[in-house]
N, C-alpha and C positions, 0 to 999 in steps of 0.2 A: 161586409156588414151583416148580411143575413146569417152567415155562418156563426159569427160571434153572438148575435142575438139568440139564435137557436141553442147554442151551447149554454148560454146564461140561463135561459128558461129551463132547459133540461136539468141544470144543476140546482134549480129551486128558487132562482131569483124572481121575486114578485114585483109587480108594478109599484112604483113609489119607494122602493128600497134604494139604499145608497151603495154604489159600486165604485171602488177605486180602480184607476187605470194606470198601469206602469208600462210605458212604451217609449221607444227611441223616437227622436225627432224624425218625422217622415210619413210616408203613406200608411205605414202600419198603425201609427198613432191615430190617424184620421179614421181608418176602418174600425179600430177598436172603440173609439169614442162614439162613432155613429151606431155601432152595434149595441152599445150600452143604452143609448137613447132609444133605439128601435125596440129594445126589450121593455121599454117603459120605465127604466130605472133612472136614478139621479146620478149623473156622471161626476166623479170626484177625481180630477187629474192629480197624479203624484209624480214629481220629477224623478226621472230614472237615474239621475246622478246624486240623489239625496242619500244620506247615510241610513243604515238600518234603524238607528235610534230615531232619526227624524221621521222616517216612514212609519215607525211604530207609534210615535206620538201623534202624527196626523191621523192614522187609522183610529186611534183611541178617541181623539177629539171629534172626528167626523162620525164615529160610531158606525163604521162600515159593516155592511152585511156580507159583502164579497169583495175580493180583489182579483182583477184580471190582469195578467202579465203577458206581454208580447213574447217573452222568452218561453212561456208555457203554452204558446199557441192560443192565448186568451182563454184557456181553460180556467174557469173561476175557482178560487179557493175561498172558503168561508172565512170571514174576518173574525175579530174578537167578538165575544158576546156583546152585541151592540147596545141594546137598551134604547129607549126613545130619546129624541133630542128636544122635544117640546113640552115635556111634563104631562102629556096627554096621550101616551101610548102611540106616538107618531101620527095621531089623527089629524092634528093641525098641520103637521108637516106635509102629509099626503094631500090635504085639501088645497095646497098651493100648486098642485101638479108639478112637483119639483123636477127640474131637468139638469141643473148644474150647481155644484157647490165648490167654491174655491176660496182659499184663505188669502187675505190681503198680504202684501209684501212685508208689513211690519217695519217700515222705515222709521216711523216716529212713535209707535206704540205696539202693544201686543197684537198679534195677528188675529183678525176677525174672520169667521166663516161667513161668506156671502152666499145666499141662496137665491137662485133665479128659477122662476117657473117657465113653462113653455110659452105662456102668453106674454110674459115680460120679454123673453128673448125675441119673439116674432115682432113685437112692437119696436124694440130698439134697433133691430136689423133694418126694418122699413125706414125708421127715422134717420139712421146713419146713412143709408144708401141714397137718400134724397140729396145728400151732399157729395158722396163719393161717386155716385152714378156708375157703379160696377155693373157690367153686362156680359153677355156671352162672348163678345169680342175681346174681352180683357184677359191678359195673362199676368198674374200677380206673382212677382218674385218675393218669396217669403224667407225671412231671416230670423225671426224672433222665436223663442222657445214656446212650443205649443202647449206645454203644461201650464204656462202662465198667460198665454194669449190665444184664445180660441173662439170666443163667441162673436164679437163684432170684428171678425177677421175671417178665420177659416170657414165658420158656418155661413157668414155673409157671402163670401165668394162663391161657395157651392150653391147656396140658395138662389143666387142671381146668375148662375150659369158660367162663371169664369173658370179658367184653368189656373192651377196653382203650381208654380215652379219651385222645386225644392233642390237647391244646390247641395252637393256632397261635401262642400267645404265653405266656410265663411270668409276665407281669404279673398282678397279683391280680384285676383286674376280669374279663378274658376267661377266666381259669381258673375263677373262681367262677360265671360265667355258664354255661360248659360243664358244670360239676359240677351246677348246679341244673337246667339244661335236660335233661341226659342221665341224671340220677338217680344220681350217683356214690355208691357204697357203701364204697369203700376209697380212701384217699389214700396214695401212696407217694412221699415227697419228702425233701429235705434240710432242715436247720434254716433255711437261707437262704430257701427257698421258704415255709416256715411263718411266718417273720418278715414277709415281704411280705403274706401272707394276713391275718395278725393286724393289720396296719396299715390294712386296707381299711375305709373308712367307709360303704360302701353298706348296703342292707338285705338283701343276699343272704345266705342261710344254707346250711348243709350238712345239710339235714333227714334225708337217708337214709344219711349216712355212719355206718358201724358201727365202722370202724377207721381211724385215721390213724397211719401209721408214719413215724417219723423215723429216717433212717440217713445214711450217708456221712461224718458227723463228729459230734462230741459235741453233745448237746442242752443248751442253757443253760436254767436255770430260768425266766428272764424271758421267753424265747421261748415256752416251754410255757404259762406263765401267761397271756400275752397272747392266744395262740390259744384257750385254754380259755375265757377271758372273752368273747372275740368270738363263738365258735361253740358253746360249751357242750359241747365234746368234749375229752378228754385226748389228749395225744400219747404214743404208745407207742414208746419207743426200742428199736431192734433192733441187735444186733451182727452185722454181715455181714462175712465174711472170705472172700476168693476161694479160699483153700486149703481152707476148711471148708464154707461155705454160710451158713446162718442158724441158729446153735446156741442163741442166747439172745434172748429177747423179753420186754419188760416189759408183760405183759397184765394181771396182777393188781393192780398198784399204780401204774399210770401216772399217775393223778390225784394221789396222795399223794406219790409220789417220782419225778417225771418225769426226773430226771437219772440215775437208776440204770438198769442194763441189764436188770434183772429176773432171772428164773430160767431155767435151761437147759430147752429143750424136751425132751419125754419120751425121745427117742432118743439124747440126748447126755449125756455125763459131763464136767463141768467141774470141774477141781481146781486148787489153787494149789501151785506148786512152789517150795520154799525154796531158798536158796543151796546147801544141802547135798544137794539132789536129793530131799528127802523132803517129804511134804505139810505145808503150814502149818496148824497147829491154832489155832483161835480167832483168825482173822484180824481185822484192824481197819484203820482208816486209817493207824495207826502200824505195823502189822504186816502187810505185804502179801506176796504171792507172785506168781510168773509164772503167768499164766493158761494152762492146758493143756487141750486138748479131745480127747476120744475120741468116735467116733460114725460113722454112715454117711456115705458120699459124700465122704470126704476126697480131696484131689487125688491124681493118679497119679504125677506127676513134675514136677521143675523142668527148665527148658531153659536152657542157656548159663550155667553148666556143667550138663550132663546129670546128673541124680541121681534115682533112684526114690524116691518118697515113703516107702515102707516102710523105707528106710534111715535116715530122719529121724524117723519117728513111733513107733518102738519104743525103749523101752517106755513113754514118757511121753505118747504121743499127739502132737498138733500143738502145739508150743510157740509161742505167739503173739508173744512179745516184749513183751506188755503186763503191767504189774503191777496186781493187783487185790485186792479183799477182799470178803468176804461179810458182810452185816449180820445182825441177829438174826432177820430174816424169811427169810433164805436168798437174798436178792437180791444180785446181783453188781454191784459198783461198780469202775470203772477209776480207778486212781491216776495212771497215766501209762505211757509207753513206757520199757522198761529203758534204751534208748539215751539217753533224756532225763533220766535220774536225775543229780542233782547231789549231790556229797558234800563238804560244807563242814565240815572238822574233825570228821568222823565223824557229822555230822548230815545225814541223807539226805532229799531231797525231789525233786519232779518239776517240770520246766519247766511242765507244763500247769497245776499249782496256781497258779503265779505269773501265767501268762498269763490265767487265768480272772479274776483280780482286775484286771489291767491292762485287759483287754478290756471290763470293766464300767464303766470310768471314762469320763465324758463327755469327748469330744474325742479318744478313741482308737478308731480303726477296727479295728485288729488289731495284735497284738504277737507277738514271737518271743523266747523266753528260752532261753539256752544256758549251758553251763559254760565258764569260762576257767580255765586252770591258774594256781595261785597258789603261790609258793614256800613259804609257811608254812601256809596253810589247806587246801591240796589243790586245791579248786575253789571258785570264786565265781560267782554268777549275774550275767549281763549281759543287757540287754534291748534289742531293736530295736523301734521303734514306728512304725506307719503312722498319721498323724493324720487325723482326720475332715476337718479344714480345714488344708491345708498352710500357709496364710498365718498361722495362729494355733495352732501346736502347743502342747501343755501344757508347762509349764516343769519343770525338774528338781525344784524345791521342791514344786510341786503334785503331781508323781508320787510323791515320797518321802512326803509327807503322806498321800496316798491309801493307799499301801501300809502305812504304819505303823498305820493304823486297822484294817487287815484281815489283816495277816500278821505272824508273829513276825519279829523283827529279822533273823535269819540268812537268811530267805528273800527279803528285799528286795534287788533288783538293786543292784550296786555302780556300775553305769554304765547310763545311758539314752541311746540314740542314735535320733534321728529320721531316718527313711528315706522316700523318695518312695513306694516300694511294696515289700512283702515278696514273696519268690518263692513261687510256688504250683505245684502239680502240675497235670497235665492235667485232673484232676477237681475242681480248686479248693481242694484241701487245702493247708495250710501245708507248704512244702518244708523238710525239715530235714537233707538230706544234707550240707550244709555247716554246721559249727558257727560260732557267732559268735566273733569274734576278741577 
């Protein structure tokens, strides 16, 4: 870290400037990222598997002053002529004490550049750890890409003295062997990783694991059930938002209700905003509201176009764009994204509801449901399907029959299209920026 910081300073990097980082998943990424922060610069992680065109576009949008690559020994190279990001010669940008800039995944809209200052990061780490309780005795098995998950994870573990275990492969057997050999106490991974672990047929166990956190995408009940049966541990789903941090975690009822997000952590207020801007009283699956969050460590600004967070978070807090509801225990559930809401003749539902049914069907690997305008009904649902076996995709009759047993008739897609592959974001999430035709 010190060597990287010294190299950056010697190359002319000044405090408050933006420095991209290209590094492989592993200890080198951590050393490079901490070196950039130690030099007083703003860290901009760049996926090492992105195309040259994608990297160039990110560097342009972030207006990078330098780029440090692990393959070059982190010797920084000057970026394109950056120019200010704030319309004020970067004066307002530097005033934020910027530490981290990352672009959102772009699942439902154009990717936004989210800026976090040092103070915001420290506040959200403290708030998150009041729920996670990470300490020097913990060994965290890490499986997510660091270029997309770093603040309320890698930085948190290091700040509170934990060790980070980095497997050389994401296949179940080497992951479990490392967890067993090194005494992992915390797992932090996506549902995809837990699905692989749940399928493992060895005798390896997770004897010392006290907390297994699922994040990055929604957790399906069958994945949680398979993992719990295999290892005798529930999966705790977490709501992680780059603009907010880790405000909600399912600690109390992970075993009984694995698909819910749980309750807000002590430092956060989570409320549901109705269409009229007022709180939704007595919410339910049929009566949802937009999830809004107030609390410490909210982001400081958006980049491109530049806008300060306080101009967006007053008076409602951060409006997530997700529709949700609270059950009788006070646990938060997500119904779907507001952008993914379908209104068929006044009957409103979410693409995610239909996708969950289709994804559970044998022969379907993944689905994407969207609205199509209809001259009489307003909108109708249409589905795109990625089959498990391209040579033998499910038929329309099979799909309709499957849906009829599990969905009310108005939620059944009016059209099913088989596609070779559905588009995904850099983090593996389903891309929704383009609606189905």
